[in-house]
N, C-alpha and C positions, 0 to 999 in steps of 0.2 A: 503493500500499500504505500502510495507517496505523501509526503507531507503535504495534506492539503491548506489551502487558504483559510477554509472552516476552522480545520485544525489550530492553526495558527493563530486565527482570532479569537478562537475560545481560551487558548493558553495565555494571549495577551489580556483578556477580560480578567481572567483570574489572577493573573501575576499585577495587575493594576497597583496594588499597594506596595509591591515588592522593589520597584525601582531604585528606592533611596538606597537599598543594600548592595547593589551593584558596584557602586564605586569602591566602597570599603574593602571587598574581596578581591577586585580587581589591583586595587593600589597595592595590596600585600606581596604582589609580583614584583620582583625586580629585575633589572636588567642582566643579572648574574643567571636569573631562571632560565634564561633563554638561551644559556650556552649547555645544551644538551645533545645527546647521541640518540638516534631512532632509525631503524630501517629506512624510513621516508625522507630523511635528511641528508641530502648529496652535495649541497652548496651550490647548488644551479644557480641561473640568474632567475630573478623573480621568485624565489622562495619565500614562501610565508612560513615562519615560525609561530606555530600556535601552541596556546596553553588553555586549556579548559579546566577551570575551578570550580569546586563545588561538586564533584563527582564523590558520592558517599559512599560506594560500594566497587570493587575491583572485580566486577562482573559485567558480562554482557560486553557491546561495543559503542564506540563513540563514533557516530555518524555525522560529517561534516559536509555540506554543500558551499560551493564557490558561485557567486553570481556577478554578472556585470553589472556596472553603473548604469541601470536600466530599470525604472519603475515596473514597466512591463516583464513579467514574468517573476519579479522578486518573491521569494517564498515560495515558489511553484517549482514543481521537478522539472517542467519543461524549460524553466527560464535558468536551470543551473548550468555553468559552464563545467564544472567537474564535482564529483563526490568521493569521499575517501571515508573507509570505516576500519577502525583499529580497536584494540583490545582497551577496554577502559580501565584505567588505574586511579585507584583513591590515593590522595586527595586533589590530584592534578593529573591530567593525560596530556601529553607533550607529543607533538608530531609535527610534520612539514607538509605542505601542499603547494605546488607550483602553479605560479598565475601564467595563463599562456602568453602574457606580455606586460609590460609596466603599464599602470594607470590606477584607476580607481576601482576598489572591489568591496563586496560585502559578504557575509558569510554567515550562515545559520547551522546550528548543531543540535543533534538530541543525544542522551544516553538511552541506547536499545537496551534496555536492562536484562531482556529475556533473549536478546540476539535473534529475534525472529525476522528481522529485516524489515519491520513495521515500524512507524511512529504510531504507539499504541494509544486508544483513546477510552475514556468511560463510556459508559451507556448512554451518556448525555451529551456526549462529543467534546468533553473537555480533555486536554493530554493526560495521560496517565504516565507518562515518562517525562524526565526532566529536559529543559530544551534552553538554548539560548540564542543570542544574535549579536554579531561583531558590534563592539563599541557600548554594549549593553545600555540600549537607550531606555528610557523610562517608556513605559506603555500604558495606554489608557483604555480606549474602547475598540482597536482594532490594530492591525499591526503597524508598524512605524513606516514611514515612508524610506525608501532606499539610501536617502541622504543622511539619515540619522546613523546608518550602519556602515557607511564607506570609510575605508583606509586606503591609504596610498601604498603601492609596490613600485619601488624602483628596481634597475637591474642589478645593481651590486649589492645594496643592502637588503632587497627583498622587503619584509615587513614583518612586524611583531604584533600577533594579536593576544588578547587575553579575552575569553568568554566566559562569562558567570552563567552556570545552570540555574535555573529556577523550576 
């Protein structure tokens, strides 16, 4: 099952009060935390080093989608440029993903706790698994615009991204 707009909207409504916690957890990550080894990190141009914080258990998979700087298709499977899945590791999961070129991008992620390949939802459509969006934007009654999630990737330095799961 794809991460659907309805699922993300439901998640954003549930998390509307959680925005203030994002900054505290994300700022606990230091520049030194980005010096890590992972099979996905090759030192390539446009490499994005990603740290997912708030991973409660080392079970299942962390799934991350990379999106272009375009509102159309943002947070939709059909709009993503790349998807990666790696084993979840508590309290932080770290990995790399290469952007196809330098520029502005956004990322969404979720913790597929049961590793079934789906972004599971409750009977009423709310997310049953933790999720996050780059820049950890405050959310209210719908998904944030792509502008709130954008980060810059440069050829030599790539990018460093911290995403807080909620």
